[in-house]
C-alpha positions as a LaTeX table, in Angstrom:
\begin{tabular}{lrrr}
\hline
Residue & $x$ (\AA) & $y$ (\AA) & $z$ (\AA) \\
\hline
Unk1 & $-25.20$ & $-63.05$ & 234.36 \\
Unk2 & $-22.95$ & $-60.83$ & 236.45 \\
Unk3 & $-24.46$ & $-58.29$ & 238.77 \\
Unk4 & $-22.88$ & $-54.90$ & 239.28 \\
Unk5 & $-22.30$ & $-53.99$ & 242.93 \\
Unk6 & $-24.47$ & $-51.13$ & 244.12 \\
Unk7 & $-22.60$ & $-47.85$ & 244.51 \\
Unk8 & $-22.53$ & $-46.77$ & 248.13 \\
Unk9 & $-23.34$ & $-43.11$ & 248.69 \\
Unk10 & $-21.33$ & $-41.64$ & 251.54 \\
Unk11 & $-22.81$ & $-38.19$ & 251.05 \\
Unk12 & $-20.97$ & $-35.17$ & 249.76 \\
Unk13 & $-17.62$ & $-33.87$ & 250.77 \\
Unk14 & $-17.11$ & $-30.36$ & 252.02 \\
Unk15 & $-14.99$ & $-28.51$ & 249.49 \\
Unk16 & $-12.59$ & $-26.17$ & 251.22 \\
Unk17 & $-9.59$ & $-24.15$ & 250.08 \\
Unk18 & $-6.29$ & $-26.00$ & 250.23 \\
Unk19 & $-4.03$ & $-25.20$ & 253.15 \\
Unk20 & $-1.38$ & $-24.02$ & 250.69 \\
Unk21 & $-3.81$ & $-21.49$ & 249.24 \\
Unk22 & $-4.82$ & $-20.34$ & 252.72 \\
Unk23 & $-1.16$ & $-19.88$ & 253.66 \\
Unk24 & $-0.69$ & $-17.42$ & 250.79 \\
Unk25 & $-3.39$ & $-15.17$ & 252.29 \\
Unk26 & $-1.33$ & $-14.34$ & 255.42 \\
Unk27 & $-4.35$ & $-14.84$ & 257.64 \\
Unk28 & $-4.23$ & $-13.49$ & 261.18 \\
Unk29 & $-6.98$ & $-15.82$ & 262.47 \\
Unk30 & $-7.64$ & $-19.49$ & 261.90 \\
Unk31 & $-10.78$ & $-19.93$ & 259.75 \\
Unk32 & $-13.70$ & $-21.07$ & 261.92 \\
Unk33 & $-14.11$ & $-24.38$ & 260.07 \\
Unk34 & $-10.70$ & $-25.48$ & 261.36 \\
Unk35 & $-11.27$ & $-24.53$ & 265.00 \\
Unk36 & $-12.69$ & $-27.12$ & 267.36 \\
Unk37 & $-14.60$ & $-26.00$ & 270.45 \\
Unk38 & $-12.66$ & $-26.34$ & 273.69 \\
Unk39 & $-14.95$ & $-29.12$ & 274.93 \\
Unk40 & $-13.82$ & $-31.25$ & 271.97 \\
Unk41 & $-10.12$ & $-30.81$ & 272.71 \\
Unk42 & $-8.52$ & $-34.16$ & 273.38 \\
Unk43 & $-6.77$ & $-34.65$ & 276.67 \\
Unk44 & $-3.53$ & $-36.50$ & 276.13 \\
Unk45 & $-1.56$ & $-37.39$ & 279.19 \\
Unk46 & 2.21 & $-37.10$ & 279.25 \\
Unk47 & 3.83 & $-40.23$ & 277.94 \\
Unk48 & 0.72 & $-41.32$ & 276.00 \\
Unk49 & 1.48 & $-43.25$ & 272.84 \\
Unk50 & $-0.39$ & $-43.67$ & 269.58 \\
Unk51 & $-2.57$ & $-46.79$ & 269.60 \\
Unk52 & $-0.97$ & $-49.72$ & 267.76 \\
Unk53 & $-3.19$ & $-52.24$ & 265.99 \\
Unk54 & $-1.80$ & $-55.60$ & 264.91 \\
Unk55 & $-3.49$ & $-56.55$ & 261.65 \\
Unk56 & $-2.51$ & $-60.20$ & 262.02 \\
Unk57 & $-4.36$ & $-60.34$ & 265.34 \\
Unk58 & $-7.44$ & $-58.84$ & 263.65 \\
Unk59 & $-7.61$ & $-61.77$ & 261.24 \\
Unk60 & $-6.69$ & $-64.56$ & 263.64 \\
Unk61 & $-9.41$ & $-66.24$ & 265.66 \\
Unk62 & $-7.67$ & $-66.24$ & 269.04 \\
Unk63 & $-7.13$ & $-62.53$ & 269.59 \\
Unk64 & $-9.49$ & $-61.00$ & 267.04 \\
Unk65 & $-12.06$ & $-59.74$ & 269.57 \\
Unk66 & $-9.55$ & $-57.96$ & 271.80 \\
Unk67 & $-7.77$ & $-56.39$ & 268.83 \\
Unk68 & $-11.10$ & $-55.32$ & 267.34 \\
Unk69 & $-11.92$ & $-53.67$ & 270.67 \\
Unk70 & $-8.56$ & $-51.84$ & 270.56 \\
Unk71 & $-9.30$ & $-50.71$ & 266.98 \\
Unk72 & $-12.75$ & $-49.44$ & 267.94 \\
Unk73 & $-11.34$ & $-47.58$ & 270.94 \\
Unk74 & $-8.49$ & $-46.06$ & 268.91 \\
Unk75 & $-10.95$ & $-44.76$ & 266.31 \\
Unk76 & $-13.28$ & $-43.31$ & 268.93 \\
Unk77 & $-10.71$ & $-41.85$ & 271.30 \\
Unk78 & $-7.82$ & $-40.91$ & 269.01 \\
Unk79 & $-9.06$ & $-40.72$ & 265.43 \\
Unk80 & $-5.84$ & $-42.27$ & 264.16 \\
Unk81 & $-3.63$ & $-45.27$ & 264.85 \\
Unk82 & $-0.58$ & $-47.20$ & 263.75 \\
Unk83 & $-1.00$ & $-50.52$ & 261.95 \\
Unk84 & 1.66 & $-53.21$ & 262.33 \\
Unk85 & 2.04 & $-56.66$ & 260.76 \\
Unk86 & 0.16 & $-55.50$ & 257.66 \\
Unk87 & 2.43 & $-57.28$ & 255.18 \\
Unk88 & 3.25 & $-54.16$ & 253.16 \\
Unk89 & 6.95 & $-54.20$ & 252.28 \\
Unk90 & 9.25 & $-51.37$ & 253.38 \\
Unk91 & 10.17 & $-50.73$ & 249.73 \\
Unk92 & 6.50 & $-50.23$ & 248.80 \\
Unk93 & 6.03 & $-47.86$ & 251.75 \\
Unk94 & 9.10 & $-45.86$ & 250.63 \\
Unk95 & 7.77 & $-45.68$ & 247.07 \\
Unk96 & 4.41 & $-44.47$ & 248.38 \\
Unk97 & 6.16 & $-41.82$ & 250.47 \\
Unk98 & 8.11 & $-40.62$ & 247.42 \\
Unk99 & 4.89 & $-40.41$ & 245.40 \\
Unk100 & 3.14 & $-38.39$ & 248.13 \\
Unk101 & 6.08 & $-35.97$ & 248.38 \\
Unk102 & 6.04 & $-35.62$ & 244.59 \\
Unk103 & 2.28 & $-34.93$ & 244.58 \\
Unk104 & 2.57 & $-32.22$ & 247.23 \\
Unk105 & 5.47 & $-30.69$ & 245.31 \\
Unk106 & 3.45 & $-30.22$ & 242.12 \\
Unk107 & 2.44 & $-26.70$ & 241.10 \\
Unk108 & $-1.08$ & $-25.79$ & 242.18 \\
Unk109 & $-2.36$ & $-25.86$ & 238.58 \\
Unk110 & $-1.30$ & $-29.51$ & 238.27 \\
Unk111 & $-2.89$ & $-30.38$ & 241.61 \\
Unk112 & $-6.16$ & $-28.77$ & 240.52 \\
Unk113 & $-6.41$ & $-31.35$ & 237.72 \\
Unk114 & $-6.67$ & $-33.96$ & 240.48 \\
Unk115 & $-8.92$ & $-31.83$ & 242.67 \\
Unk116 & $-11.71$ & $-33.38$ & 244.67 \\
Unk117 & $-15.17$ & $-33.08$ & 243.14 \\
Unk118 & $-18.16$ & $-32.00$ & 245.21 \\
Unk119 & $-19.93$ & $-35.36$ & 244.89 \\
Unk120 & $-16.91$ & $-37.51$ & 245.69 \\
Unk121 & $-14.54$ & $-38.26$ & 248.57 \\
Unk122 & $-11.78$ & $-39.09$ & 246.11 \\
Unk123 & $-9.28$ & $-36.54$ & 244.91 \\
Unk124 & $-6.72$ & $-34.07$ & 246.08 \\
Unk125 & $-7.41$ & $-31.10$ & 248.30 \\
Unk126 & $-9.39$ & $-32.02$ & 251.37 \\
\hline
\end{tabular}
């Protein structure tokens, strides 16, 4: 008898207008939800580079701990990172890029068919 994995509830997403829709409004001020308080502003020194995480090191026993530490730090301090040695082919990455450009080029009515639902993190828009 197979068991069905329990669905993990990550909470609800915050539904917000798309940036494209906001741009049509010719706003003179940035909506408050997109403004971060000054104390949260990251301080990036000149010459700083985006953290690079080597996926092969994350799965190998010898350097896993140090790479895991780098990953944790990158997530905490930067909020984004670059992954190398992931095994994804350049042709697949190019295809993905084409698909993303195509998605963003769709008319808004087509995008709304893929719109994110309130009870899900999946979908277009946020």
